[in-house]
ZAZA-373839 format. One record per residue (C-alpha): x, y, z. Coordinates in Angstrom, 3 decimals. Layout:
BEGIN
{{X; Y; Z}}
...
This chain:
BEGIN
{{181.741; 231.196; 220.661}}
{{182.925; 227.780; 221.817}}
{{186.619; 227.859; 222.731}}
{{186.955; 224.424; 221.162}}
{{186.563; 226.163; 217.803}}
{{183.876; 226.612; 215.207}}
{{183.685; 225.964; 211.502}}
{{184.074; 228.775; 209.006}}
{{181.401; 229.169; 206.379}}
{{183.355; 228.253; 203.297}}
{{185.225; 225.060; 202.463}}
{{188.810; 225.174; 201.250}}
{{190.923; 222.998; 199.056}}
{{193.401; 220.402; 200.254}}
{{196.196; 221.685; 202.533}}
{{199.088; 223.427; 200.849}}
{{202.807; 223.274; 201.470}}
{{205.032; 225.839; 203.194}}
{{208.658; 225.983; 202.126}}
{{208.229; 223.734; 199.078}}
{{208.276; 225.501; 195.722}}
{{205.255; 224.481; 193.704}}
{{205.598; 223.892; 189.967}}
{{203.799; 227.010; 188.919}}
{{205.038; 229.786; 186.718}}
{{206.970; 232.403; 188.653}}
{{205.818; 235.987; 188.374}}
{{208.134; 238.812; 189.283}}
{{206.765; 241.194; 191.938}}
{{204.466; 243.924; 190.701}}
{{203.716; 242.441; 187.286}}
{{200.104; 241.774; 188.208}}
{{198.638; 245.253; 188.362}}
{{195.375; 244.366; 190.166}}
{{197.388; 242.877; 193.020}}
{{199.505; 245.905; 193.800}}
{{197.040; 248.662; 193.071}}
{{194.364; 249.782; 195.484}}
{{191.221; 248.681; 193.694}}
{{187.557; 249.527; 194.087}}
{{185.976; 247.558; 196.880}}
{{183.663; 244.640; 196.267}}
{{180.505; 244.301; 198.356}}
{{178.888; 241.390; 200.115}}
{{175.302; 241.192; 201.371}}
{{174.866; 239.790; 204.871}}
{{171.526; 238.895; 206.452}}
{{170.251; 241.800; 208.516}}
{{173.148; 244.036; 207.493}}
{{173.835; 246.499; 204.745}}
{{176.312; 245.558; 202.043}}
{{179.832; 245.543; 203.442}}
{{182.583; 246.858; 201.134}}
{{185.503; 244.410; 200.905}}
{{188.871; 245.997; 200.055}}
{{190.813; 244.361; 197.242}}
{{194.245; 245.980; 197.475}}
{{197.454; 244.937; 199.157}}
{{198.655; 244.907; 201.769}}
{{195.278; 243.752; 203.127}}
{{193.571; 245.940; 205.696}}
{{195.010; 245.527; 209.226}}
{{191.634; 244.973; 210.897}}
{{190.979; 245.828; 214.543}}
{{194.164; 246.850; 216.347}}
{{195.504; 244.210; 218.713}}
{{195.738; 245.568; 222.268}}
{{199.119; 245.701; 223.981}}
{{199.974; 242.634; 226.021}}
{{202.960; 241.446; 228.044}}
{{204.461; 238.963; 225.606}}
{{206.834; 237.688; 228.301}}
{{204.097; 236.782; 230.764}}
{{203.949; 233.122; 231.813}}
{{201.491; 230.712; 230.225}}
{{199.422; 231.242; 227.083}}
{{199.627; 234.993; 226.457}}
{{196.990; 234.658; 223.715}}
{{194.381; 234.022; 226.434}}
{{194.636; 237.699; 227.344}}
{{193.196; 238.612; 223.947}}
{{189.832; 236.910; 224.432}}
{{187.826; 240.154; 224.768}}
{{189.451; 241.532; 221.605}}
{{189.091; 238.314; 219.611}}
{{185.515; 237.414; 220.579}}
{{183.581; 239.892; 218.391}}
{{185.859; 239.292; 215.391}}
{{185.487; 235.543; 215.756}}
{{181.708; 235.872; 215.967}}
{{181.555; 237.958; 212.787}}
{{184.045; 236.008; 210.691}}
{{183.388; 232.442; 211.864}}
{{187.050; 232.008; 212.785}}
{{187.461; 229.846; 215.920}}
{{188.063; 232.018; 218.958}}
{{191.288; 230.271; 219.924}}
{{192.604; 230.723; 216.387}}
{{191.764; 234.432; 216.433}}
{{193.617; 234.814; 219.725}}
{{196.612; 233.046; 218.178}}
{{196.730; 235.427; 215.208}}
{{196.527; 238.481; 217.431}}
{{199.155; 237.107; 219.784}}
{{201.598; 236.372; 216.950}}
{{201.074; 239.776; 215.338}}
{{201.597; 241.588; 218.652}}
{{204.779; 239.624; 219.393}}
{{206.139; 240.572; 215.985}}
{{205.065; 244.194; 216.477}}
{{207.031; 244.406; 219.708}}
{{210.069; 242.440; 218.568}}
{{210.215; 243.362; 214.872}}
{{208.193; 246.543; 214.278}}
{{209.955; 247.055; 210.947}}
{{208.004; 244.106; 209.518}}
{{204.544; 245.622; 209.946}}
{{202.730; 242.273; 209.895}}
{{198.972; 242.492; 210.573}}
{{196.934; 239.664; 212.078}}
{{194.718; 239.685; 208.995}}
{{197.547; 238.299; 206.874}}
{{198.050; 235.412; 209.299}}
{{194.306; 234.770; 209.279}}
{{194.319; 234.874; 205.486}}
{{197.087; 232.283; 205.271}}
{{195.477; 229.980; 207.825}}
{{192.073; 230.342; 206.198}}
{{193.470; 229.129; 202.889}}
{{195.729; 226.474; 204.399}}
{{193.433; 224.726; 206.868}}
{{190.200; 226.617; 207.564}}
{{191.888; 227.957; 210.700}}
{{192.669; 224.479; 211.989}}
{{189.261; 222.940; 211.234}}
{{190.075; 221.186; 207.938}}
{{188.297; 217.828; 207.617}}
{{186.737; 218.062; 211.049}}
{{189.796; 218.967; 213.101}}
{{189.161; 221.185; 216.115}}
{{191.227; 223.769; 217.953}}
{{191.545; 223.190; 221.704}}
{{191.719; 225.999; 224.248}}
{{195.516; 225.618; 224.469}}
{{195.844; 225.884; 220.681}}
{{196.341; 222.189; 219.906}}
{{194.725; 221.080; 216.633}}
{{193.309; 217.547; 216.736}}
{{193.390; 215.353; 214.822}}
{{196.628; 216.684; 213.339}}
{{196.291; 218.057; 209.811}}
{{198.655; 216.544; 207.244}}
{{199.066; 217.376; 203.593}}
{{199.529; 214.919; 200.760}}
{{202.775; 213.028; 200.228}}
{{205.216; 215.367; 198.483}}
{{206.008; 212.902; 195.727}}
{{206.300; 215.269; 192.776}}
{{202.795; 214.683; 191.438}}
{{199.828; 217.045; 191.046}}
{{202.106; 220.081; 190.838}}
{{203.832; 219.436; 194.162}}
{{207.569; 219.313; 194.696}}
{{209.157; 215.955; 195.462}}
{{210.762; 216.117; 198.890}}
{{212.458; 213.069; 200.349}}
{{212.039; 212.531; 204.078}}
{{214.006; 215.064; 206.141}}
{{212.899; 214.208; 209.679}}
{{212.722; 210.420; 209.840}}
{{208.980; 210.782; 210.182}}
{{209.367; 212.332; 213.627}}
{{207.347; 215.437; 212.829}}
{{205.082; 214.525; 209.915}}
{{204.615; 210.810; 210.627}}
{{206.078; 209.681; 207.293}}
{{209.611; 208.260; 206.968}}
{{209.690; 208.054; 203.156}}
{{208.565; 211.472; 201.927}}
{{207.789; 214.745; 203.639}}
{{204.277; 216.074; 204.251}}
{{203.066; 219.538; 205.168}}
{{201.995; 219.807; 208.801}}
{{199.476; 221.606; 210.937}}
{{197.160; 224.599; 210.516}}
{{199.847; 226.597; 208.675}}
{{201.127; 223.619; 206.635}}
{{204.845; 223.744; 207.329}}
{{207.136; 221.139; 205.815}}
{{209.516; 219.614; 208.396}}
{{212.657; 221.332; 207.097}}
{{211.067; 224.794; 207.283}}
{{209.594; 224.067; 210.696}}
{{213.021; 223.122; 212.037}}
{{214.281; 226.576; 211.007}}
{{211.357; 228.732; 212.112}}
{{209.298; 226.708; 214.585}}
{{208.873; 228.352; 217.984}}
{{206.842; 227.849; 221.167}}
{{204.156; 230.518; 221.562}}
{{201.666; 229.024; 224.034}}
{{204.104; 228.711; 226.918}}
{{204.196; 224.924; 227.238}}
{{207.881; 224.670; 226.367}}
{{207.299; 222.734; 223.129}}
{{207.299; 224.107; 219.574}}
{{204.605; 222.128; 217.757}}
{{203.414; 222.625; 214.167}}
{{200.085; 221.191; 215.355}}
{{199.511; 223.997; 217.855}}
{{197.957; 227.073; 216.274}}
{{199.711; 229.484; 218.659}}
{{203.111; 228.022; 217.797}}
{{202.305; 227.739; 214.091}}
{{200.961; 231.306; 213.835}}
{{204.054; 232.852; 215.427}}
{{206.332; 230.634; 213.337}}
{{204.473; 231.707; 210.193}}
{{204.793; 235.337; 211.271}}
{{208.563; 234.914; 211.600}}
{{208.796; 233.230; 208.205}}
{{206.712; 235.896; 206.475}}
{{208.716; 238.748; 208.008}}
{{212.064; 237.195; 207.103}}
{{210.804; 236.523; 203.575}}
{{209.203; 239.878; 202.798}}
{{210.922; 242.459; 204.971}}
{{208.497; 245.382; 205.154}}
{{205.002; 243.918; 204.826}}
{{203.392; 247.362; 204.857}}
{{204.438; 247.748; 201.213}}
{{202.808; 245.937; 198.285}}
{{206.196; 244.629; 197.189}}
{{207.117; 243.274; 200.618}}
{{203.729; 241.727; 201.273}}
{{203.532; 240.007; 197.889}}
{{207.096; 238.711; 198.195}}
{{206.435; 237.260; 201.659}}
{{203.301; 235.398; 200.618}}
{{204.894; 234.249; 197.362}}
{{207.836; 232.768; 199.265}}
{{205.368; 231.070; 201.605}}
{{203.774; 229.425; 198.558}}
{{205.081; 230.134; 195.062}}
{{201.762; 230.648; 193.292}}
{{200.075; 233.884; 192.240}}
{{196.677; 232.261; 192.689}}
{{197.668; 231.507; 196.277}}
{{198.698; 235.126; 196.830}}
{{195.324; 236.309; 195.573}}
{{193.464; 233.766; 197.725}}
{{195.284; 234.950; 200.835}}
{{194.636; 238.579; 199.884}}
{{190.902; 237.951; 199.492}}
{{190.599; 236.110; 202.805}}
{{192.630; 238.726; 204.686}}
{{190.723; 241.680; 203.266}}
{{187.389; 240.091; 204.174}}
{{188.551; 239.467; 207.740}}
{{189.787; 243.049; 207.965}}
{{186.168; 244.237; 207.811}}
{{184.789; 241.390; 209.963}}
{{183.314; 239.345; 207.120}}
{{183.475; 235.565; 206.831}}
{{185.180; 234.166; 203.756}}
Protein backbone atom coordinates (compact mmCIF):
# COMPACT_ATOMS: atom_id res chain seq x y z
CA UNK A 1 0.00 0.00 0.00
CA UNK A 2 1.39 3.39 -0.99
CA UNK A 3 1.59 5.71 2.02
CA UNK A 4 0.49 8.54 -0.25
CA UNK A 5 -2.96 6.93 -0.23
CA UNK A 6 -5.05 4.83 -2.55
CA UNK A 7 -8.53 5.17 -3.96
CA UNK A 8 -11.42 3.24 -2.49
CA UNK A 9 -13.54 1.19 -4.84
CA UNK A 10 -16.77 3.12 -4.67
CA UNK A 11 -17.47 6.76 -5.48
CA UNK A 12 -19.33 8.96 -3.02
CA UNK A 13 -21.55 11.96 -3.32
CA UNK A 14 -20.47 15.55 -2.82
CA UNK A 15 -18.95 16.39 0.59
CA UNK A 16 -21.37 16.90 3.44
CA UNK A 17 -21.43 19.41 6.26
CA UNK A 18 -20.52 18.89 9.92
CA UNK A 19 -22.25 21.10 12.46
CA UNK A 20 -24.82 22.51 10.02
CA UNK A 21 -28.34 21.15 10.39
CA UNK A 22 -29.60 19.98 7.03
CA UNK A 23 -33.22 20.61 6.05
CA UNK A 24 -34.34 17.05 6.42
CA UNK A 25 -37.11 15.70 8.57
CA UNK A 26 -35.95 14.95 12.10
CA UNK A 27 -36.52 11.46 13.42
CA UNK A 28 -36.46 10.80 17.13
CA UNK A 29 -33.96 8.12 18.22
CA UNK A 30 -35.13 4.54 17.93
CA UNK A 31 -38.10 5.16 15.65
CA UNK A 32 -36.45 3.36 12.76
CA UNK A 33 -36.52 -0.25 13.88
CA UNK A 34 -34.04 -1.65 11.32
CA UNK A 35 -31.42 0.82 12.54
CA UNK A 36 -31.48 -0.14 16.20
CA UNK A 37 -32.13 -3.84 15.92
CA UNK A 38 -29.44 -6.39 15.19
CA UNK A 39 -30.45 -7.59 11.75
CA UNK A 40 -29.51 -10.58 9.64
CA UNK A 41 -26.23 -10.06 7.88
CA UNK A 42 -25.98 -9.32 4.19
CA UNK A 43 -23.32 -11.06 2.11
CA UNK A 44 -20.90 -9.85 -0.50
CA UNK A 45 -18.99 -11.99 -3.01
CA UNK A 46 -15.31 -11.16 -3.40
CA UNK A 47 -13.03 -12.61 -6.07
CA UNK A 48 -11.20 -15.63 -4.72
CA UNK A 49 -13.04 -15.49 -1.40
CA UNK A 50 -16.19 -16.97 0.01
CA UNK A 51 -19.14 -14.68 0.64
CA UNK A 52 -18.43 -12.40 3.57
CA UNK A 53 -21.36 -11.66 5.91
CA UNK A 54 -21.78 -7.91 6.49
CA UNK A 55 -23.45 -6.97 9.80
CA UNK A 56 -26.31 -4.50 9.56
CA UNK A 57 -26.95 -3.54 13.19
CA UNK A 58 -25.75 -0.66 15.31
CA UNK A 59 -23.43 0.16 16.79
CA UNK A 60 -21.33 -1.11 13.87
CA UNK A 61 -18.82 -3.85 14.57
CA UNK A 62 -15.60 -2.58 16.20
CA UNK A 63 -13.27 -4.30 13.73
CA UNK A 64 -9.72 -5.34 14.62
CA UNK A 65 -8.70 -4.06 18.05
CA UNK A 66 -6.27 -1.16 17.94
CA UNK A 67 -3.05 -2.01 19.79
CA UNK A 68 -2.03 0.08 22.79
CA UNK A 69 0.24 3.00 21.98
CA UNK A 70 1.82 5.85 23.92
CA UNK A 71 -0.47 8.69 22.92
CA UNK A 72 1.89 11.22 24.51
CA UNK A 73 4.92 10.18 22.48
CA UNK A 74 6.48 12.90 20.32
CA UNK A 75 5.73 13.15 16.61
CA UNK A 76 2.98 11.38 14.67
CA UNK A 77 1.81 8.64 17.03
CA UNK A 78 -0.33 7.17 14.22
CA UNK A 79 2.89 6.01 12.52
CA UNK A 80 3.20 3.36 15.22
CA UNK A 81 0.04 1.71 13.93
CA UNK A 82 1.37 0.85 10.47
CA UNK A 83 1.61 -2.92 11.09
CA UNK A 84 -1.97 -2.96 12.43
CA UNK A 85 -3.38 -0.75 9.68
CA UNK A 86 -1.65 -2.34 6.68
CA UNK A 87 -3.78 -5.51 6.29
CA UNK A 88 -7.03 -3.61 6.91
CA UNK A 89 -6.08 -0.98 4.37
CA UNK A 90 -5.22 -3.65 1.82
CA UNK A 91 -8.58 -5.38 2.27
CA UNK A 92 -10.80 -2.31 2.42
CA UNK A 93 -9.04 0.01 -0.04
CA UNK A 94 -8.75 2.71 2.63
CA UNK A 95 -5.47 4.66 2.31
CA UNK A 96 -2.94 3.41 4.82
CA UNK A 97 -2.34 6.83 6.35
CA UNK A 98 -6.09 7.30 6.79
CA UNK A 99 -6.42 3.91 8.50
CA UNK A 100 -3.61 4.84 10.89
CA UNK A 101 -5.42 8.11 11.65
CA UNK A 102 -8.66 6.33 12.54
CA UNK A 103 -6.90 3.88 14.82
CA UNK A 104 -4.90 6.64 16.46
CA UNK A 105 -8.00 8.75 17.16
CA UNK A 106 -9.95 5.79 18.52
CA UNK A 107 -7.08 4.77 20.82
CA UNK A 108 -6.67 8.32 22.13
CA UNK A 109 -10.37 8.44 22.94
CA UNK A 110 -10.21 4.97 24.53
CA UNK A 111 -7.46 6.11 26.87
CA UNK A 112 -8.85 9.55 27.64
CA UNK A 113 -12.60 8.90 27.46
CA UNK A 114 -13.25 5.16 27.81
CA UNK A 115 -16.89 5.87 28.67
CA UNK A 116 -17.50 6.86 25.04
CA UNK A 117 -16.66 3.48 23.52
CA UNK A 118 -15.91 4.88 20.06
CA UNK A 119 -14.59 2.31 17.56
CA UNK A 120 -12.35 3.18 14.62
CA UNK A 121 -14.94 1.71 12.27
CA UNK A 122 -17.33 4.57 13.01
CA UNK A 123 -14.65 7.13 12.14
CA UNK A 124 -13.89 5.22 8.95
CA UNK A 125 -17.60 5.11 8.14
CA UNK A 126 -17.95 8.87 8.53
CA UNK A 127 -14.84 9.62 6.48
CA UNK A 128 -15.85 7.14 3.80
CA UNK A 129 -19.15 8.94 3.31
CA UNK A 130 -17.73 12.44 3.67
CA UNK A 131 -14.65 12.33 1.44
CA UNK A 132 -13.65 8.81 0.38
CA UNK A 133 -11.10 8.90 3.21
CA UNK A 134 -9.50 12.08 1.91
CA UNK A 135 -9.39 11.06 -1.77
CA UNK A 136 -12.49 12.90 -3.02
CA UNK A 137 -12.00 14.32 -6.53
CA UNK A 138 -8.41 13.18 -6.74
CA UNK A 139 -7.11 14.47 -3.42
CA UNK A 140 -4.37 12.39 -1.81
CA UNK A 141 -3.33 11.76 1.78
CA UNK A 142 0.34 12.44 2.52
CA UNK A 143 2.39 10.43 5.00
CA UNK A 144 1.96 13.16 7.64
CA UNK A 145 -1.83 13.13 7.17
CA UNK A 146 -2.15 16.27 5.04
CA UNK A 147 -4.88 16.05 2.39
CA UNK A 148 -4.02 17.85 -0.86
CA UNK A 149 -5.58 19.56 -2.61
CA UNK A 150 -7.81 20.61 0.28
CA UNK A 151 -11.37 19.31 0.08
CA UNK A 152 -14.09 21.96 0.29
CA UNK A 153 -17.84 21.55 0.27
CA UNK A 154 -20.33 23.70 -1.58
CA UNK A 155 -21.18 27.23 -0.48
CA UNK A 156 -23.65 26.98 2.40
CA UNK A 157 -26.13 29.35 0.81
CA UNK A 158 -29.39 27.70 1.82
CA UNK A 159 -29.96 25.88 -1.46
CA UNK A 160 -30.13 22.16 -2.28
CA UNK A 161 -31.19 21.30 1.27
CA UNK A 162 -28.18 22.93 2.92
CA UNK A 163 -28.33 25.43 5.75
CA UNK A 164 -27.40 29.03 5.00
CA UNK A 165 -24.39 29.98 7.09
CA UNK A 166 -22.85 33.42 6.78
CA UNK A 167 -19.07 33.60 7.00
CA UNK A 168 -17.78 32.94 10.53
CA UNK A 169 -14.02 32.92 9.99
CA UNK A 170 -13.29 35.71 7.52
CA UNK A 171 -12.32 33.03 5.04
CA UNK A 172 -9.26 32.13 7.10
CA UNK A 173 -10.10 28.44 7.36
CA UNK A 174 -12.39 27.66 4.43
CA UNK A 175 -11.09 30.21 1.92
CA UNK A 176 -14.44 31.98 1.52
CA UNK A 177 -15.21 35.34 3.19
CA UNK A 178 -18.90 35.51 2.23
CA UNK A 179 -20.37 32.15 3.25
CA UNK A 180 -19.03 29.17 5.12
CA UNK A 181 -17.97 25.90 3.48
CA UNK A 182 -17.35 22.47 4.97
CA UNK A 183 -13.65 21.62 5.18
CA UNK A 184 -11.37 18.64 4.93
CA UNK A 185 -11.77 14.86 4.98
CA UNK A 186 -14.34 15.03 7.81
CA UNK A 187 -16.14 18.12 6.42
CA UNK A 188 -16.17 20.42 9.43
CA UNK A 189 -17.69 23.87 9.15
CA UNK A 190 -15.41 26.59 10.56
CA UNK A 191 -17.49 27.28 13.67
CA UNK A 192 -17.51 23.61 14.70
CA UNK A 193 -13.81 23.25 13.94
CA UNK A 194 -13.01 26.19 16.21
CA UNK A 195 -14.73 24.34 19.08
CA UNK A 196 -13.42 20.82 18.51
CA UNK A 197 -10.35 21.08 16.28
CA UNK A 198 -7.20 19.58 17.78
CA UNK A 199 -3.66 18.69 16.70
CA UNK A 200 -3.16 14.92 16.46
CA UNK A 201 -0.08 14.50 14.25
CA UNK A 202 2.32 16.33 16.53
CA UNK A 203 3.15 19.29 14.30
CA UNK A 204 1.66 21.85 16.68
CA UNK A 205 -1.11 22.93 14.29
CA UNK A 206 -4.76 21.84 14.32
CA UNK A 207 -5.75 21.60 10.66
CA UNK A 208 -9.10 20.42 9.25
CA UNK A 209 -7.12 19.40 6.15
CA UNK A 210 -4.98 16.90 8.06
CA UNK A 211 -6.67 13.53 8.46
CA UNK A 212 -5.01 12.83 11.83
CA UNK A 213 -6.27 16.13 13.25
CA UNK A 214 -9.69 15.79 11.61
CA UNK A 215 -10.20 12.19 12.78
CA UNK A 216 -9.44 13.01 16.42
CA UNK A 217 -11.57 16.15 16.24
CA UNK A 218 -14.44 14.10 14.80
CA UNK A 219 -13.97 11.54 17.57
CA UNK A 220 -14.28 14.29 20.18
CA UNK A 221 -17.39 15.69 18.51
CA UNK A 222 -19.06 12.29 18.23
CA UNK A 223 -18.35 11.41 21.87
CA UNK A 224 -19.62 14.74 23.17
CA UNK A 225 -22.73 14.41 21.00
CA UNK A 226 -23.66 10.80 21.73
CA UNK A 227 -22.23 9.95 25.13
CA UNK A 228 -22.02 6.15 25.20
CA UNK A 229 -21.49 5.03 21.60
CA UNK A 230 -21.65 1.35 22.57
CA UNK A 231 -25.44 1.69 22.74
CA UNK A 232 -27.73 2.01 19.72
CA UNK A 233 -29.24 5.17 21.16
CA UNK A 234 -25.88 6.84 21.80
CA UNK A 235 -24.40 5.85 18.46
CA UNK A 236 -27.41 7.01 16.45
CA UNK A 237 -27.59 10.30 18.36
CA UNK A 238 -23.89 11.02 17.76
CA UNK A 239 -24.06 10.42 14.02
CA UNK A 240 -27.36 12.29 13.73
CA UNK A 241 -25.84 15.34 15.43
CA UNK A 242 -22.87 15.08 13.08
CA UNK A 243 -25.31 15.28 10.15
CA UNK A 244 -29.05 15.54 10.76
CA UNK A 245 -30.23 13.00 8.20
CA UNK A 246 -31.40 9.43 8.73
CA UNK A 247 -30.11 8.49 5.29
CA UNK A 248 -26.69 9.74 6.39
CA UNK A 249 -26.86 7.64 9.55
CA UNK A 250 -27.63 4.55 7.49
CA UNK A 251 -24.83 5.33 5.01
CA UNK A 252 -22.31 5.62 7.83
CA UNK A 253 -23.63 2.41 9.40
CA UNK A 254 -23.23 0.49 6.14
CA UNK A 255 -19.69 1.74 5.53
CA UNK A 256 -18.61 1.06 9.11
CA UNK A 257 -20.06 -2.44 9.21
CA UNK A 258 -18.34 -3.36 5.95
CA UNK A 259 -14.99 -2.10 7.25
CA UNK A 260 -15.51 -4.05 10.47
CA UNK A 261 -15.16 -7.28 8.48
CA UNK A 262 -12.41 -5.96 6.17
CA UNK A 263 -14.61 -5.37 3.13
CA UNK A 264 -14.39 -2.37 0.82
CA UNK A 265 -17.50 -0.24 0.50
